[in-house]
Phi, psi and omega in degrees: 000145188289337178292341183263002181261157184277349187257013178250134178224174182238130176251108175280132182238112175253174186294306178136173185200150174297158177289335179202184178268008175296139182302324180294318178291321178294320177298317178301315180295313181295325179299307178302318182291312188281340178279353175291123180296339176284344176264305172256096187279090181204157175304155190307308187291329177290318179300316178301314180301314184293313182290309185280329184273324188240332184263305186296331181296332187233327187297321183303319181293322180291314180295325178298319179295320179298314179299323183297337178286337186245349183295138181253176176296333178282338182124209182293128179302324179295317184288316181300311182295319177297321177295317181295321177297315179301313179296320180291322180291322178296320175297322182288316182276339182058045177213166182294125177229125177241156181249138174217157178244139181295322176236136180087204186242150354290139186281163175300320179298315179299315181299314180294321181286332171295322181291318177301319180297326183275008176087011181284132181251335181227130185245130165267112179276123185241092174294125183279054177226115183298323183253153186275132167207148178298326183284356176235297186287306188297315182298326179290320181293318179296322179288323173299315179305319184283337184256354190292123175301147186297334183260018173238135174259160183210153173222164187245133177288130178298159174299148187238029184305332184247005182291135175300329180294340175260318182296311185297316176300320179298312180302314179297322180298316177296314182298318183289341182251001178298135174286172185297326178231130177206151184259326190202152178248126175254120177260106187254127183245152174296132182279165171223152178297147175311320182303320181296321179294317182295328175295312186275336186282115182289349177271003174059041174105353178301324185292347177281345193250356183230147180297313187280346176064199179290158182257171187288353176279345185258142178292346184298326187297340183293335180237013182262106179303314187296318175302313182296325177299311179295326179292319178298314182297316182294321183285327176292317176301318178295317178298326180279343181074034179247144183285169181301324184291349186266352181218158180226145176254137178214171184232133187246179168063039177283157182220132175087176188278351185285163180280133177245167179306138179243161002286149178283142183296316183298317178294322178299314179298329177287325187276328188301319180300323180293343178259014175090005180267109183254336183241100190253141175244133181230136180224157183228084183285009171275345182248139177261337181230137181298145188203192181301319183294326180271310184290310185269313183291316181271308189286334180254292182296318182295318179298315179297316180297316182299316183287322176296333181272001179111359178287156183257317186214135176235124178254116179267123177279125176298153171293173185292327178050234178250036175307130182305324179294323177289321179301316178293323177294314178295322177298320178295323179295315177299312181295320179298317181293315180293326179292329185270338191238141167276161176304140179225167176298142182298133181186178177281119178254121186269143176296148184252355179204000000 
């Protein structure tokens, strides 16, 4: 089995982070990120106009300020946390594990060449995104495909949004960080434009119109981000033993004037106090490692918005990061996959249950 051989390794791929909080570094990062057609889905020249004409002139300075609020002595929380997860997983699996970022450093190219230098012949690519989206999973796969050395083979770990090895650590993380008194749980996920869902959704938009989205009997759920978000949420709520009325799902981090998945997190934070919810708990199971969107957008901006709207207390649940239960869970997910599969040509591999 490939998990027992010395020439098989794991490449963890996370989204990315600027090298520093300097505006120039943030601009470089945003340029690479936003010029990706899987992120801004538009023809090249229109994408150029949007990014260079409307976003890059002002956004880097604002984002640099936001990053400065969360930067630590060690550096970017996303990079620091992802590195710790990488090291912990390597210790748990006792096999080579490397970290790469889709945008920024350490790059996917660097990660693959480090593996080659260490004698790795077969790579299990692990996109650190529990739910499937073209702007996270597909773009990571395509970047690996373009950078993969000719003498290395690779396969991709399927999304694990419904795996007990992912759900149980998240439920435990929430339970262990709950305050003594709380009214409601908000599960906030990174949003995607409606257009992105329609492209990936084989139901051609049906999933935008129903709470339950496509069902598990349909092949559409394998690429439907919205469905996978609701499935993750239902399973976490069940593991916590809380009813549907005790939690809400929302979507954050939208950019630009186009329509994104709803309900929006910022609007939800404004509305909840008016519904009698004064003590809110918020978690973001789309992210595995804390980053700008969790620490600053939810923990700082979100808390301020909630309190301005009449809320009394907002408790932010940390991401799983390198939680020992999650490290064991991710190791089990990787081991289970390697036990079931022979090496295959690199491609999108869909989860089967």
